[in-house]
VOGU-3710 file (C-alpha; in Angstrom, 3 decimals, decimal comma):
1> mqiiiagagr> 14,192/13,330/-14,296  11,896/16,137/-15,420  8,459/15,578/-13,822  5,155/17,466/-14,109  2,470/17,027/-11,443  -1,074/18,150/-12,239  -2,875/18,892/-8,982  -1,435/20,183/-5,688  -3,877/18,492/-3,330  -2,685/16,150/-0,579
11> vghllaqtls> -1,347/13,538/-3,034  0,281/16,116/-5,317  1,829/17,816/-2,298  3,330/14,558/-0,988  4,608/13,610/-4,427  6,207/17,031/-4,892  7,916/16,831/-1,508  9,313/13,370/-2,193  10,226/13,625/-5,872  11,793/17,099/-5,710
21> akhdvtiidk> 14,613/15,701/-3,559  16,027/13,863/-6,594  14,224/15,275/-9,634  13,188/18,562/-11,253  9,495/18,975/-10,452  6,917/21,287/-11,992  3,507/21,384/-10,304  0,291/22,900/-11,689  -2,745/24,010/-9,705  -5,278/26,828/-9,942
31> dakvlevlqe> -4,898/27,699/-6,241  -2,025/30,191/-6,030  -1,954/30,140/-2,216  -1,516/26,361/-2,105  1,407/26,593/-4,519  2,935/29,473/-2,558  2,865/27,440/0,668  4,328/24,419/-1,111  7,131/26,449/-2,675  8,205/27,713/0,760
41> svdllpivgn> 9,384/24,237/1,749  9,985/22,469/-1,586  12,350/23,306/-4,439  10,108/23,181/-7,529  8,545/25,228/-10,305  4,893/26,217/-9,575  2,458/27,095/-12,366  -0,868/28,694/-11,490  -3,552/27,579/-13,906  -6,365/25,214/-14,830
51> iedpdtyatl> -4,954/21,785/-15,755  -7,875/21,350/-18,194  -6,883/24,457/-20,174  -4,266/23,955/-22,939  -3,021/27,534/-22,412  -1,796/26,551/-18,942  0,949/24,467/-20,546  2,262/27,281/-22,781  5,485/27,725/-20,797  6,257/23,996/-21,039
61> lhkrydifia> 6,214/23,627/-24,816  9,922/23,703/-25,585  11,199/21,118/-23,139  11,025/17,340/-22,933  9,593/15,752/-19,797  10,085/12,242/-18,462  6,806/11,865/-16,555  3,429/13,610/-16,433  1,343/12,765/-13,330  -2,337/13,720/-12,944
71> vtdsdeanll> -3,613/13,344/-9,359  -6,555/15,683/-8,772  -9,722/14,365/-7,090  -11,563/14,483/-10,433  -11,288/11,581/-12,903  -12,523/13,860/-15,676  -9,881/16,504/-14,961  -7,133/13,889/-14,760  -8,166/12,286/-18,049  -8,535/15,594/-19,875
81> stliaddvid> -5,249/16,994/-18,564  -3,469/13,831/-19,686  -4,962/14,157/-23,161  -3,921/17,811/-23,351  -0,446/16,972/-22,087  -0,151/14,266/-24,739  -1,084/16,793/-27,402  0,779/19,965/-26,426  3,868/18,872/-24,459  6,495/16,181/-24,894
91> akrkiirlrn> 6,159/13,715/-21,986  7,566/10,203/-22,369  5,419/8,606/-19,658  1,999/9,416/-18,219  0,633/8,289/-14,851  -2,928/9,005/-13,734  -5,116/8,478/-10,688  -8,640/7,227/-11,417  -11,236/6,795/-8,668  -13,948/5,145/-10,779
101> ayfakssiag> -13,485/1,372/-10,653  -14,999/1,097/-14,142  -11,772/2,360/-15,669  -9,834/-0,461/-14,014  -11,851/-2,994/-15,999  -11,850/-1,133/-19,297  -9,152/-0,431/-21,855  -9,824/3,310/-21,918  -6,564/4,234/-20,180  -4,548/2,282/-22,733
111> klgiddavfp> -6,436/3,774/-25,659  -5,673/7,255/-24,347  -1,948/6,570/-24,250  -1,769/6,436/-20,460  1,182/4,292/-19,376  0,161/3,653/-15,777  -3,122/4,130/-13,944  -3,641/3,943/-10,188  -7,066/2,876/-8,910  -6,927/3,670/-5,186
121> yshtadsika> -10,405/2,476/-4,150  -10,252/-0,929/-5,804  -6,623/-1,498/-4,744  -7,376/-0,551/-1,127  -10,350/-2,915/-1,150  -8,198/-5,723/-2,558  -5,560/-5,205/0,139  -8,203/-5,609/2,859  -9,718/-8,591/1,038  -6,351/-10,367/1,359
131> liqfpyannv> -6,911/-10,466/5,134  -9,714/-12,983/4,598  -7,180/-15,538/3,364  -4,794/-14,604/6,217  -7,018/-13,836/9,242  -4,071/-13,606/11,661  -2,103/-11,192/9,430  -1,764/-7,466/9,860  -0,965/-6,895/6,179  -0,373/-8,952/3,042
141> ksfaftpmkl> 1,574/-7,825/-0,040  1,917/-9,679/-3,333  4,517/-9,072/-6,030  5,188/-9,429/-9,703  7,586/-12,190/-10,807  7,017/-14,394/-7,744  4,250/-16,112/-5,722  6,084/-15,221/-2,508  4,376/-12,749/-0,218  5,294/-10,230/2,455
151> isiyleeeaf> 3,057/-10,890/5,451  3,171/-9,067/8,787  1,977/-10,754/11,998  1,956/-9,667/15,641  3,793/-11,941/18,058  1,389/-12,627/20,923  2,242/-16,131/22,163  4,525/-16,294/25,204  6,129/-19,533/23,988  8,013/-17,593/21,282
161> vgsligelen> 9,050/-14,601/23,398  12,835/-14,557/23,827  13,443/-16,780/20,816  16,102/-15,838/18,307  14,897/-14,552/14,946  16,720/-17,390/13,222  14,666/-19,986/15,137  11,529/-18,934/13,220  13,218/-18,876/9,828  13,804/-21,758/7,445
171> eyirivgier> 14,494/-22,325/3,763  10,955/-21,162/2,897  10,612/-17,963/4,947  12,719/-15,072/6,188  11,926/-12,374/8,758  12,739/-9,105/6,983  11,555/-6,562/9,518  10,417/-5,976/13,078  8,280/-3,077/14,163  8,846/-2,479/17,859
181> nkcfilphgd> 8,026/0,590/19,968  7,385/2,770/16,883  10,767/1,794/15,430  11,584/-0,403/12,455  14,393/-2,937/12,861  16,003/-4,817/9,999  17,014/-8,087/11,739  20,086/-10,192/10,969  19,271/-13,408/12,846  20,658/-12,710/16,315
191> erlqkgdlly> 17,834/-10,504/17,644  15,482/-11,909/20,286  11,731/-11,639/19,919  9,566/-9,573/22,245  5,841/-9,828/22,848  3,946/-7,407/20,652  6,584/-7,342/17,917  5,131/-6,923/14,459  7,109/-9,407/12,379  7,440/-9,092/8,605
201> ffgneevvrl> 7,749/-12,499/6,919  8,809/-12,894/3,298  8,393/-16,242/1,601  6,049/-19,159/0,962  2,543/-18,108/1,959  1,483/-21,569/3,180  4,494/-21,854/5,497  3,813/-18,359/6,845  0,140/-19,281/7,265  0,975/-22,278/9,472
211> lgrkinssmp> 3,437/-20,288/11,565  1,030/-17,374/11,885  -1,546/-19,509/13,647  1,069/-20,463/16,233  2,416/-17,005/17,064  -0,916/-15,132/17,143  -3,871/-17,246/18,194  -5,882/-14,181/19,274  -6,996/-13,635/15,689  -9,972/-15,622/14,295
221> daikkiaifg> -9,276/-18,874/12,423  -11,594/-17,667/9,681  -13,347/-14,421/8,786  -16,989/-14,912/7,894  -18,799/-11,936/9,445  -17,698/-8,436/8,451  -19,010/-5,011/9,491  -18,035/-1,930/7,486  -18,555/1,600/8,832  -19,135/4,127/6,063
231> anplgleiar> -20,960/3,828/2,726  -18,639/6,413/1,195  -17,045/5,459/-2,142  -14,299/3,469/-0,397  -16,622/1,663/2,015  -18,949/0,825/-0,848  -16,054/-0,505/-2,964  -14,858/-2,678/-0,067  -18,361/-4,075/0,431  -18,734/-4,717/-3,291
241> tfckegnlei> -15,382/-6,542/-3,349  -16,378/-8,738/-0,415  -19,755/-9,511/-1,971  -17,965/-11,236/-4,839  -16,670/-13,833/-2,380  -20,222/-15,118/-1,949  -19,766/-16,781/1,459  -19,473/-13,759/3,739  -22,039/-12,071/5,977  -21,584/-8,339/5,358
251> klieqdsdra> -23,120/-5,393/7,186  -22,578/-1,840/5,946  -23,388/0,930/8,452  -24,017/4,481/7,213  -25,372/7,624/8,889  -26,524/9,430/5,768  -29,855/8,083/4,526  -29,201/8,921/0,866  -25,868/7,127/0,906  -27,419/4,157/2,677
261> lhaaeilqdg> -30,161/3,931/0,046  -27,632/4,185/-2,768  -25,540/1,413/-1,199  -28,566/-0,836/-0,776  -29,467/-0,398/-4,447  -25,961/-1,321/-5,570  -25,276/-4,204/-3,182  -28,777/-5,718/-3,283  -28,773/-9,038/-1,392  -24,985/-9,157/-1,163
271> arvinsryie> -24,902/-7,122/2,048  -27,229/-5,735/4,689  -27,152/-1,916/4,724  -27,938/-0,324/8,090  -28,891/3,359/8,228  -27,922/4,452/11,739  -26,834/7,680/13,383  -24,386/5,539/15,355  -25,188/6,814/18,863  -22,738/5,493/21,463
281> htifeeelis> -22,372/1,701/21,678  -25,965/0,717/21,016  -25,444/-0,376/17,428  -22,928/-3,046/18,458  -25,594/-4,738/20,548  -28,745/-3,946/18,596  -27,345/-4,882/15,175  -25,035/-7,639/16,508  -21,934/-5,867/15,224  -20,170/-7,298/18,283
291> eadmvistht> -20,396/-10,749/16,684  -18,338/-9,694/13,653  -14,983/-11,342/13,003  -13,697/-8,116/11,481  -14,785/-4,463/11,633  -13,530/-1,965/9,052  -13,788/1,804/9,547  -13,487/3,669/6,237  -13,951/7,362/7,058  -11,680/10,122/5,759
301> kdelniiqsl> -10,977/11,243/9,336  -8,452/8,979/11,018  -9,652/10,068/14,467  -13,091/8,609/13,784  -11,605/5,410/12,368  -9,515/4,987/15,527  -12,481/5,580/17,851  -14,719/3,119/16,019  -11,957/0,507/15,986  -11,419/0,901/19,731
311> eaqewgvpkt> -15,152/0,579/20,366  -15,203/-2,611/18,315  -12,303/-3,960/20,362  -14,192/-3,199/23,580  -17,088/-5,274/22,294  -14,813/-8,206/21,638  -14,354/-7,956/17,861  -11,035/-9,805/17,288  -9,867/-7,934/14,184  -10,292/-4,207/13,620
321> vainnkreyy> -9,151/-2,394/10,473  -8,814/1,388/10,189  -8,215/3,307/6,998  -5,099/5,438/7,430  -5,353/8,757/5,592  -2,509/10,606/7,325  0,926/9,143/7,994  0,949/10,917/11,372  -1,606/8,406/12,714  0,122/5,248/11,466
331> dlmhklgivv> 2,174/4,580/14,623  -0,766/5,298/16,937  -3,000/2,840/15,090  -0,365/0,121/15,360  0,208/0,823/19,051  -3,523/0,363/19,676  -3,550/-3,039/17,980  -5,501/-1,806/14,962  -4,781/-3,191/11,504  -3,725/-0,262/9,339
341> argpkmhtfy> -4,897/-0,066/5,726  -3,655/2,699/3,461  -6,385/5,140/2,495  -6,972/6,063/-1,162  -4,706/9,105/-1,061  -1,871/7,320/0,715  -2,272/4,355/-1,612  -2,045/6,658/-4,634  1,098/8,322/-3,292  2,966/5,079/-2,627
351> aiiekissss> 1,732/3,402/-5,821  3,032/6,266/-7,973  6,378/6,428/-6,148  6,750/2,679/-6,634  5,815/2,849/-10,317  8,372/5,574/-10,948  11,164/3,614/-9,258  10,262/0,197/-10,726  11,324/-1,195/-14,096  10,582/-4,195/-16,308
361> viverhycgg> 12,825/-6,413/-14,158  12,767/-4,667/-10,750  9,741/-3,968/-8,565  9,905/-1,516/-5,661  7,469/-1,677/-2,743  7,281/0,220/0,534  6,180/-1,374/3,815  5,980/-0,602/7,533  4,339/2,756/6,865  7,099/3,777/4,460
371> natlyvrkif> 9,878/3,042/6,981  11,226/0,179/4,860  11,620/-0,590/1,166  11,662/-3,877/-0,730  13,166/-4,397/-4,188  12,442/-7,595/-6,097  14,592/-8,420/-9,144  13,949/-11,407/-11,395  16,734/-13,032/-13,424  15,005/-13,614/-16,767
381> pnshligkkm> 16,361/-15,985/-19,472  18,033/-13,170/-21,426  19,529/-11,436/-18,367  23,166/-10,369/-18,444  23,376/-11,424/-14,788  23,267/-15,173/-15,550  26,625/-16,636/-14,552  27,665/-13,497/-12,658  28,810/-13,714/-9,034  26,679/-11,590/-6,705
391> klpkhkeitv> 28,485/-9,762/-3,903  26,323/-8,575/-1,024  26,167/-4,881/-0,082  28,111/-4,108/3,092  25,533/-2,095/4,963  23,874/-2,984/8,281  20,555/-1,498/7,171  20,333/-3,595/3,995  19,441/-7,294/3,793  19,482/-9,455/0,650
401> vleregvfva> 17,886/-12,877/0,147  18,026/-15,122/-2,914  15,174/-17,459/-3,834  15,908/-20,341/-6,192  13,326/-22,952/-7,164  11,062/-22,029/-4,264  13,627/-22,008/-1,452  16,072/-19,475/-0,051  19,752/-20,064/-0,750  22,466/-19,417/1,843
411> ldapitlqen> 24,508/-16,297/1,037  27,530/-16,916/3,245  29,784/-16,420/0,212  29,458/-14,831/-3,253  27,005/-16,894/-5,307  26,729/-17,371/-9,060  23,347/-16,210/-10,343  21,184/-18,543/-12,406  18,206/-18,132/-14,709  14,911/-17,608/-12,794
421> dlialfstqh> 16,672/-16,645/-9,554  14,809/-14,005/-7,549  16,774/-11,380/-5,635  14,899/-9,604/-2,834  16,529/-6,634/-1,128  15,172/-5,054/2,049  16,346/-1,717/3,429  15,473/0,888/5,999  14,339/4,292/4,816  17,785/5,714/5,617
431> aeekaqqwiy> 19,558/3,219/3,326  17,027/3,363/0,505  19,254/5,294/-1,896  22,203/2,915/-1,459  19,907/-0,095/-1,746  18,471/1,223/-4,995  21,935/1,839/-6,405  23,015/-1,702/-5,562  19,999/-3,513/-7,039  20,108/-1,502/-10,271
441> sl> 23,876/-1,745/-10,730  24,166/-5,538/-10,464
//
């Protein structure tokens, strides 16, 4: 595909690195040095210029493009560049990042001809909110086409250590990944469980919920008290999202007095805003942060998020969540027993990659810090796959499950597909290309 990326910041850089491996990428930014550094390691076409200036696109006028992506830190610049692109160049599809949550509730993006919009703050907040319904979980992912969820849980109970993977599975759930010692394993039923394994369950959420309580009792049965460090835009959005629940005790801690005042004005009685310089451990005792069921650190520096999470653990907080802004810190956070939540930039990167690879019948999602990929394909009433026999891919790093009428069907032999069947394919990062070819070529 022919792809244009407007903005060579962290998200644009990551997108260019990933997409250029398979597609022809053009990237636009006004910083010539940033583009020069990027071009040294990535095969792409750099254009130095202001994405809000129509003249910047002059060299792109006589070619058709598949996707235009606007990912600067400015909503205004992203919106304007998308409008200009719609007017002066031929791009079939437009994807935009918007930080302001207002746009997520309005129809502005649709009116402007934007095909897909990514709202990193609200989506990150929603992903953390899901942990309220699953207190024992490390992460919860939902999907289009199916109520089934992908839920990761740490194995802490000795009673399950040494058990075979298959002993925890049934017709309602499958284990589709194990994270162990910084490595991702795609299990096939004969692996034995070890203490500290992060298990990825796919299936009926209620069945996973019941099992989760048994394999990790160290997590709280319910989350009622929440402390959030940072009244930055993300921390504020998380607090605002939690306030809508109505039955939570929320404390928002912020060093900057102006930010704290702004947060108090927005949240009103929904949360208690604490303006503190956060000196050593005193705030955990003085403000009773130690009594929280969950502490969330939302800073843009992963080092600070890790430190605050570790301090919360020392004070006995059972669940600590750290925003992960750099992939380099993902493994460390997991090793320290911290729940990892994608930061706005990482969320934007993965959301756009997933949108590009997904279609009207197939949804792509990445999990385990990008080390594994899940494809979900629904067999709709008009599908050409109805009545076709499905042969499984012969690859040790690819696993396929078939859900029919709420339960998983045995795939010991080729099976004839039926209307409303759901095919879920799981692969390691190394087998992603072959997995994608298989699911799309059925």
